[in-house]
SERO-4910 file (N, C-alpha, C, O; in steps of 0.05 Angstrom, whole numbers):
BEGIN
 pado doro    nc1    nc2    nc3   cac1   cac2   cac3    cc1    cc2    cc3    oc1    oc2    oc3
  Unk    A   -141    402   -116   -113    394   -114   -102    405    -88   -103    430    -84
  Unk    A    -91    388    -71    -81    398    -45    -51    398    -45    -38    382    -59
  Unk    A    -40    417    -30    -11    418    -27     -1    400     -5    -17    394     14
  Unk    A     24    392     -6     35    376     15     54    394     32     74    403     21
  Unk    A     48    400     57     63    419     73     91    409     80     94    385     88
  Unk    A    111    426     78    138    419     87    141    426    116    123    439    127
  Unk    A    162    417    129    167    423    157    172    453    161    168    463    182
  Unk    A    180    466    139    185    495    141    160    511    136    161    536    137
  Unk    A    138    498    130    113    512    125    107    518     96     87    530     90
  Unk    A    125    510     78    121    514     50    106    490     38     92    476     52
  Unk    A    109    487     12     96    465     -1    116    448    -16    132    459    -32
  Unk    A    117    422    -10    136    405    -23    127    398    -51    143    395    -69
  Unk    A    101    394    -54     92    386    -80     61    386    -81     48    395    -63
  Unk    A     50    377   -103     22    376   -107     13    347   -108     26    330   -121
  Unk    A     -8    341    -94    -18    313    -92    -29    304   -120    -43    319   -133
  Unk    A    -22    281   -128    -31    269   -152    -58    255   -147    -63    248   -125
  Unk    A    -75    252   -168   -100    239   -164    -96    209   -157    -77    197   -165
  Unk    A   -115    198   -143   -115    170   -137   -116    154   -162   -130    162   -182
  Unk    A   -102    131   -163   -104    114   -186    -76    107   -197    -56    115   -185
  Unk    A    -75     93   -219    -51     86   -233    -33     67   -217     -9     65   -223
  Unk    A    -44     54   -197    -28     33   -183    -47     12   -172    -70     17   -167
  Unk    A    -36    -12   -169    -53    -33   -157    -55    -27   -127    -42     -9   -117
  Unk    A    -71    -43   -113    -74    -39    -84    -47    -45    -71    -38    -68    -73
  Unk    A    -36    -25    -58     -9    -27    -47     -9    -21    -17    -21     -2     -9
  Unk    A      6    -37     -2      9    -32     27     37    -23     32     56    -36     24
  Unk    A     40     -1     47     66     12     51     71     14     81     53     20     97
  Unk    A     96     10     89    105     15    116    124     39    116    144     38    101
  Unk    A    119     59    132    137     82    135    152     79    162    139     79    183
  Unk    A    178     76    161    194     74    185    210    100    188    229    105    174
  Unk    A    201    116    207    211    143    211    208    152    240    186    150    251
  Unk    A    230    161    253    228    168    281    218    196    285    209    203    307
  Unk    A    219    214    265    208    240    268    178    238    264    168    233    241
  Unk    A    163    242    285    134    237    284    120    256    264    101    247    250
  Unk    A    129    281    262    116    299    243    120    290    215    101    290    199
  Unk    A    145    283    208    150    273    181    135    247    175    124    244    154
  Unk    A    136    229    195    123    203    191     93    206    185     83    194    166
  Unk    A     80    222    201     51    226    197     45    241    171     25    235    158
  Unk    A     61    261    165     57    275    140     59    257    115     43    258     97
  Unk    A     80    240    115     84    222     93     62    201     92     51    196     71
  Unk    A     55    190    115     33    170    116      7    181    107     -7    169     91
  Unk    A      0    205    116    -26    217    109    -26    224     79    -46    220     65
  Unk    A     -3    234     69     -2    240     40     -5    216     23    -19    216      3
  Unk    A      8    193     31      6    169     15    -23    157     17    -33    146     -2
  Unk    A    -35    160     41    -63    150     43    -81    166     25   -100    155     13
  Unk    A    -76    192     22    -92    208      4    -90    199    -25   -107    204    -41
  Unk    A    -68    185    -31    -63    175    -58    -74    147    -62    -71    135    -83
  Unk    A    -86    136    -41    -99    110    -43    -83     86    -33    -92     63    -35
  Unk    A    -60     92    -20    -44     70     -9    -54     63     20    -64     81     34
  Unk    A    -51     38     28    -55     30     56    -28     33     70     -9     21     61
  Unk    A    -27     49     91     -1     57    103      0     51    133    -19     58    147
  Unk    A     21     38    142     27     35    170     52     51    177     68     59    159
  Unk    A     56     57    202     79     73    211     94     59    234     81     48    252
  Unk    A    120     60    234    137     50    256    156     72    263    167     86    246
  Unk    A    160     76    289    175     99    299    205     93    304    220    112    310
  Unk    A    214     68    301    242     62    303    248     37    288    230     23    278
  Unk    A    274     30    286    282      7    270    271    -19    280    264    -37    265
  Unk    A    271    -23    307    261    -48    318    231    -52    312    223    -74    304
  Unk    A    216    -31    315    187    -33    309    183    -38    279    164    -52    272
  Unk    A    200    -26    263    197    -30    234    202    -59    226    187    -71    210
  Unk    A    223    -71    238    229    -99    233    206   -117    243    199   -137    230
  Unk    A    195   -110    266    174   -127    277    149   -126    259    138   -147    253
  Unk    A    142   -102    250    118   -100    232    123   -113    205    105   -126    194
  Unk    A    147   -110    195    154   -123    169    153   -153    171    150   -167    151
  Unk    A    157   -163    195    156   -192    199    128   -203    202    123   -227    199
  Unk    A    109   -185    207     81   -194    211     64   -189    186     44   -203    182
  Unk    A     70   -169    170     53   -160    148     69   -162    122     93   -155    121
  Unk    A     56   -171    101     69   -172     74     67   -145     61     48   -141     45
  Unk    A     86   -127     66     85   -101     54     96   -102     26    113   -119     19
  Unk    A     86    -84      9     96    -82    -18    120    -63    -19    140    -69    -33
  Unk    A    119    -41     -5    140    -22     -4    145    -13     25    126     -9     40
  Unk    A    171     -9     32    178      1     58    194     27     54    216     26     42
  Unk    A    183     49     64    197     75     63    213     78     89    201     80    110
  Unk    A    239     78     87    257     74    110    276     97    114    291    104     96
  Unk    A    274    110    138    293    130    145    319    116    152    320     92    159
  Unk    A    341    130    151    367    117    155    377    120    184    386    100    196
  Unk    A    375    143    195    385    149    222    362    143    242    349    161    251
  Unk    A    359    117    249    337    109    266    347    100    293    369     90    296
  Unk    A    331    105    315    338     94    341    331     64    343    319     53    325
  Unk    A    340     52    364    336     23    370    352      5    351    370     -8    360
  Unk    A    346      5    326    361     -9    306    366     11    283    347     21    271
  Unk    A    391     15    276    397     35    255    385     27    228    382      3    222
  Unk    A    378     47    213    366     41    187    383     24    168    372      9    152
  Unk    A    410     27    170    427     10    154    423    -19    160    422    -36    142
  Unk    A    422    -25    186    418    -53    194    390    -63    186    387    -86    177
  Unk    A    370    -46    189    343    -53    181    342    -59    151    331    -79    143
  Unk    A    355    -42    136    355    -47    107    369    -73     99    359    -88     83
  Unk    A    392    -78    112    406   -103    106    390   -128    113    390   -147     98
  Unk    A    376   -127    136    360   -150    144    336   -154    126    328   -176    120
  Unk    A    324   -132    118    301   -134    100    309   -145     72    296   -161     61
  Unk    A    332   -135     63    342   -144     37    350   -173     38    346   -188     18
  Unk    A    359   -183     61    367   -210     63    344   -230     63    347   -253     57
  Unk    A    320   -220     70    296   -237     71    285   -244     43    275   -266     39
  Unk    A    288   -225     25    279   -230     -3    250   -239     -3    242   -258    -18
  Unk    A    233   -225     12    205   -233     13    187   -216     -5    162   -218     -4
  Unk    A    199   -200    -22    183   -185    -41    180   -156    -34    173   -140    -52
  Unk    A    184   -148     -9    181   -120     -1    204   -103    -13    227   -111    -11
  Unk    A    197    -81    -26    217    -63    -37    223    -40    -17    205    -30     -4
  Unk    A    249    -33    -15    257    -13      5    265     13     -9    282     13    -26
  Unk    A    252     35      0    259     61     -9    271     76     15    257     82     34
  Unk    A    297     82     14    309     98     35    302    127     31    306    139     10
  Unk    A    291    139     52    283    167     52    298    181     75    290    178     98
  Unk    A    319    196     69    337    205     89    350    231     83    351    239     60
  Unk    A    360    245    104    373    271    100    401    267     89    413    286     79
  Unk    A    412    243     91    439    237     80    437    234     50    431    213     40
  Unk    A    442    257     36    437    257      7    462    259    -10    459    263    -35
  Unk    A    486    258      1    510    260    -15    513    235    -33    502    214    -26
  Unk    A    526    238    -56    530    215    -73    540    190    -59    531    168    -64
  Unk    A    559    194    -41    570    171    -27    549    158     -9    549    133     -6
  Unk    A    532    174      3    510    163     20    491    147      3    482    125     11
  Unk    A    484    157    -21    466    142    -39    478    115    -47    464     95    -47
  Unk    A    503    116    -54    517     91    -62    516     71    -39    510     48    -43
  Unk    A    523     81    -15    524     63      9    496     51     14    494     27     20
  Unk    A    475     68     12    448     58     17    440     37     -3    428     16      5
  Unk    A    446     41    -28    439     21    -49    455     -4    -45    445    -26    -50
  Unk    A    480     -1    -37    497    -25    -32    487    -42     -9    491    -66     -7
  Unk    A    473    -29     10    462    -43     33    438    -60     25    430    -78     40
  Unk    A    427    -55      1    404    -70     -8    379    -54    -14    359    -66    -22
  Unk    A    380    -28    -10    357    -11    -16    351    -12    -46    370    -14    -62
  Unk    A    326    -12    -53    318    -12    -81    317     15    -93    319     19   -118
  Unk    A    315     36    -76    314     63    -86    323     81    -63    323     73    -40
  Unk    A    330    106    -69    341    124    -49    331    153    -56    335    162    -78
  Unk    A    319    166    -36    309    193    -40    318    210    -17    313    203      7
  Unk    A    331    233    -22    341    250     -1    320    271      7    304    279     -9
  Unk    A    321    278     32    305    300     43    320    326     40    345    326     41
  Unk    A    306    349     35    277    351     30    271    340      2    288    339    -16
  Unk    A    246    333     -2    238    320    -26    211    331    -36    197    344    -21
  Unk    A    205    327    -61    179    334    -72    161    310    -69    168    288    -78
  Unk    A    137    314    -57    120    292    -52    111    277    -77    110    252    -76
  Unk    A    105    290    -99     98    275   -123    120    255   -131    114    234   -142
  Unk    A    145    263   -127    167    245   -134    167    220   -115    172    198   -124
  Unk    A    161    224    -90    159    202    -71    137    183    -80    141    158    -80
  Unk    A    114    194    -87     91    177    -96    100    161   -121     94    137   -123
  Unk    A    113    175   -140    121    162   -165    141    139   -159    139    118   -171
  Unk    A    159    144   -140    179    123   -134    166     99   -120    173     76   -125
  Unk    A    146    105   -102    132     83    -88    117     66   -109    117     42   -108
  Unk    A    104     80   -128     89     66   -149    108     49   -166    102     26   -172
  Unk    A    131     60   -172    150     46   -189    160     21   -175    163      0   -187
  Unk    A    166     23   -149    175      0   -134    153    -21   -132    158    -45   -134
  Unk    A    128    -12   -128    106    -31   -126    103    -47   -152     94    -70   -152
  Unk    A    109    -34   -174    106    -47   -200    127    -69   -204    124    -86   -222
  Unk    A    148    -69   -188    168    -90   -190    159   -117   -178    172   -137   -181
  Unk    A    136   -116   -164    125   -141   -153    116   -158   -177    113   -148   -199
  Unk    A    111   -184   -172    102   -201   -194     79   -188   -209     59   -180   -196
  Unk    A     81   -185   -235     61   -170   -250     33   -183   -250     30   -207   -250
  Unk    A     14   -165   -249    -14   -174   -251    -26   -160   -276    -17   -139   -283
  Unk    A    -45   -173   -289    -57   -161   -313    -70   -134   -306    -81   -131   -284
  Unk    A    -68   -115   -325    -80    -88   -320   -111    -90   -317   -123    -73   -303
  Unk    A   -123   -110   -329   -152   -113   -327   -158   -141   -317   -149   -161   -329
  Unk    A   -172   -143   -295   -181   -169   -284   -209   -176   -294   -226   -158   -294
  Unk    A   -213   -200   -302   -239   -208   -312   -248   -234   -298   -232   -253   -295
  Unk    A   -273   -235   -290   -284   -260   -279   -314   -261   -287   -330   -246   -276
  Unk    A   -320   -278   -306   -347   -279   -316   -355   -253   -329   -341   -243   -347
  Unk    A   -377   -242   -321   -387   -217   -332   -376   -192   -318   -385   -170   -323
  Unk    A   -358   -197   -299   -346   -175   -283   -319   -168   -293   -303   -185   -300
  Unk    A   -313   -142   -295   -287   -132   -304   -277   -110   -286   -293    -92   -279
  Unk    A   -251   -110   -279   -239    -89   -263   -215    -79   -277   -195    -93   -280
  Unk    A   -216    -54   -285   -193    -40   -297   -176    -29   -274   -184     -9   -261
  Unk    A   -154    -42   -268   -138    -35   -244   -125     -8   -246   -122      6   -226
  Unk    A   -117      0   -270   -103     26   -273   -123     50   -271   -116     71   -260
  Unk    A   -147     46   -281   -167     67   -280   -184     66   -256   -201     83   -251
  Unk    A   -181     44   -240   -197     40   -216   -227     41   -223   -242     56   -212
  Unk    A   -234     24   -242   -261     25   -253   -272     -4   -256   -259    -21   -269
  Unk    A   -295     -9   -245   -307    -36   -246   -333    -35   -263   -348    -15   -262
  Unk    A   -337    -55   -279   -361    -57   -295   -372    -86   -293   -358   -105   -289
  Unk    A   -399    -88   -296   -412   -114   -298   -431   -113   -322   -447    -95   -324
  Unk    A   -427   -132   -339   -442   -133   -365   -438   -107   -381   -456    -98   -395
  Unk    A   -414    -95   -377   -408    -70   -392   -418    -45   -379   -412    -23   -388
  Unk    A   -432    -47   -356   -443    -24   -343   -426    -17   -319   -418    -34   -303
  Unk    A   -420      9   -316   -403     19   -294   -416     13   -267   -440     17   -263
  Unk    A   -399      3   -248   -408     -2   -221   -394     19   -203   -370     18   -200
  Unk    A   -409     38   -192   -396     59   -176   -387     49   -149   -403     44   -131
  Unk    A   -361     45   -145   -350     35   -121   -331     55   -108   -317     70   -122
  Unk    A   -330     55    -81   -311     73    -68   -284     58    -65   -281     35    -75
  Unk    A   -265     71    -53   -237     61    -53   -236     33    -39   -222     15    -49
  Unk    A   -249     30    -16   -247      5     -1   -261    -17    -16   -252    -40    -17
  Unk    A   -284    -11    -28   -299    -31    -44   -282    -41    -68   -282    -64    -74
  Unk    A   -268    -22    -81   -251    -29   -103   -228    -47    -93   -221    -66   -107
  Unk    A   -217    -40    -70   -195    -56    -59   -204    -85    -53   -189   -104    -60
  Unk    A   -227    -88    -40   -238   -114    -34   -243   -130    -60   -236   -153    -62
  Unk    A   -255   -117    -80   -261   -130   -105   -235   -139   -119   -234   -161   -130
  Unk    A   -214   -122   -118   -189   -130   -131   -177   -154   -117   -167   -172   -131
  Unk    A   -177   -155    -91   -166   -178    -77   -182   -204    -83   -170   -225    -88
  Unk    A   -208   -202    -83   -225   -225    -89   -221   -235   -118   -219   -259   -122
  Unk    A   -220   -216   -136   -216   -224   -164   -188   -236   -168   -184   -255   -184
  Unk    A   -168   -225   -154   -141   -235   -156   -138   -263   -144   -119   -277   -151
  Unk    A   -156   -271   -127   -155   -298   -115   -164   -320   -134   -160   -343   -128
  Unk    A   -175   -312   -157   -182   -331   -178   -200   -353   -168   -195   -377   -173
  Unk    A   -221   -346   -154   -240   -365   -144   -234   -376   -117   -251   -391   -105
  Unk    A   -211   -370   -106   -204   -380    -79   -217   -364    -57   -227   -342    -62
  Unk    A   -218   -376    -34   -231   -363    -11   -211   -344      2   -187   -351      6
  Unk    A   -220   -320      8   -204   -299     21   -216   -293     48   -240   -286     49
  Unk    A   -201   -296     69   -212   -292     96   -216   -262    101   -204   -245     88
  Unk    A   -233   -256    121   -237   -228    129   -211   -216    139   -205   -193    135
  Unk    A   -194   -233    153   -169   -223    163   -150   -215    140   -136   -195    141
  Unk    A   -150   -231    118   -134   -224     95   -143   -199     82   -126   -183     73
  Unk    A   -169   -195     80   -179   -171     68   -173   -146     85   -166   -125     75
  Unk    A   -174   -150    111   -168   -128    130   -138   -120    127   -132    -97    127
  Unk    A   -121   -140    124    -92   -135    121    -86   -121     95    -69   -104     94
  Unk    A    -99   -129     73    -92   -119     47   -104    -92     40    -92    -76     27
  Unk    A   -129    -87     50   -143    -64     41   -144    -42     62   -147    -18     56
  Unk    A   -142    -49     88   -142    -29    109   -113    -25    119    -95    -33    104
  Unk    A   -108    -14    142    -81    -12    153    -82    -19    182   -101    -30    192
  Unk    A    -60    -13    196    -56    -23    223    -76    -10    243    -79    -20    265
  Unk    A    -88     12    235   -107     25    253   -134     12    253   -152     19    269
  Unk    A   -138     -6    235   -164    -20    234   -166    -40    257   -148    -55    262
  Unk    A   -188    -38    271   -193    -55    294   -197    -84    284   -215    -89    267
  Unk    A   -181   -103    294   -184   -131    284   -212   -142    290   -220   -162    278
  Unk    A   -227   -130    308   -254   -139    314   -275   -123    300   -299   -126    306
  Unk    A   -267   -106    282   -286    -88    268   -303   -105    249   -295   -126    240
  Unk    A   -326    -94    243   -343   -106    223   -340    -92    196   -357    -95    178
  Unk    A   -318    -76    192   -314    -61    168   -314    -79    143   -325    -71    122
  Unk    A   -301   -102    145   -299   -120    122   -327   -130    115   -335   -129     91
  Unk    A   -342   -139    134   -369   -150    129   -387   -128    117   -402   -133     98
  Unk    A   -385   -104    128   -401    -82    117   -393    -75     89   -411    -70     72
  Unk    A   -367    -74     84   -358    -67     57   -366    -88     37   -374    -82     14
  Unk    A   -363   -114     44   -372   -136     27   -402   -134     21   -410   -139     -1
  Unk    A   -417   -128     42   -446   -125     38   -453   -103     18   -469   -107      0
  Unk    A   -439    -80     21   -444    -58      2   -435    -66    -26   -448    -60    -46
  Unk    A   -412    -80    -28   -401    -88    -54   -421   -108    -67   -426   -105    -91
  Unk    A   -431   -127    -52   -449   -146    -63   -474   -132    -74   -485   -139    -95
  Unk    A   -484   -113    -59   -508    -99    -67   -503    -82    -93   -520    -82   -111
  Unk    A   -480    -69    -94   -474    -52   -117   -469    -69   -142   -475    -60   -165
  Unk    A   -458    -93   -139   -453   -110   -162   -479   -120   -174   -480   -129   -197
  Unk    A   -501   -120   -159   -527   -127   -170   -533   -157   -170   -518   -173   -158
  Unk    A   -555   -165   -182   -564   -192   -183   -557   -206   -209   -555   -192   -230
  Unk    A   -553   -232   -209   -552   -249   -185   -527   -242   -169   -506   -234   -181
  Unk    A   -527   -246   -142   -504   -238   -126   -479   -253   -135   -479   -277   -142
  Unk    A   -456   -239   -134   -431   -251   -143   -413   -259   -120   -398   -279   -122
  Unk    A   -413   -244    -98   -395   -250    -76   -407   -270    -57   -428   -265    -45
  Unk    A   -395   -293    -55   -405   -314    -37   -392   -312    -10   -368   -306     -8
  Unk    A   -407   -318     11   -397   -320     38   -392   -349     44   -410   -366     42
  Unk    A   -368   -356     51   -360   -384     58   -360   -385     88   -342   -373    101
  Unk    A   -379   -400    100   -381   -401    129   -355   -411    141   -345   -432    134
  Unk    A   -345   -395    160   -320   -403    174   -295   -399    157   -273   -404    166
  Unk    A   -298   -388    132   -275   -385    115   -270   -357    106   -248   -346    109
  Unk    A   -291   -344     95   -287   -317     85   -306   -312     61   -330   -317     63
  Unk    A   -294   -302     40   -310   -294     17   -296   -303     -9   -271   -307     -9
  Unk    A   -312   -306    -30   -300   -313    -56   -318   -305    -78   -342   -302    -75
  Unk    A   -305   -302   -102   -320   -298   -127   -319   -324   -142   -297   -331   -152
  Unk    A   -341   -338   -145   -340   -365   -158   -334   -363   -188   -332   -383   -201
***
């Protein structure tokens, strides 16, 4: 169990084990680089795919390009103030949930932030396990998916992060589980490599990387015979 360091050198909280959430992509919009990287790395340790934006304009740009599940938003941002960012995100109604994470923690500040359209509000300093719990809670507000996905003889328990085939456990790492969840959620549809890269990796993934192909190859091998993951030439991958 690892501690989460505070800016003062203490410990904000204890990291929770990975699991108990579906595959979630998070955007952290924070101009303090130390805070932004600490939050991003802590969330990644919990199994989230996390991107970072250093000001309000960059946050809006990234939110316009990627379908984030949760946006962790500082309030006092350069370029575009966090209040304006929050209002514009709330006006889009595209499914992304906004958690304001800010030093402005007075009751009036909380009320104002929620009135702007934020879905939740957490004041700094904060306990990291509480941030994780709030991000998970916001992600659960997305259209519900069944806790267990099934396709033929394959089963994926999303809450326990556990895959089985014919009742036998398939030992998968975090990325392989993420790819399998996206493929099973597509219900037989074709999922492109770009879509898998967006949902399971983060912005630091090289768009020309072969990470998706390598992960699918390992997943196909671990799932056993007969092979379950089909490659659709020029399209991507699917589970028939």
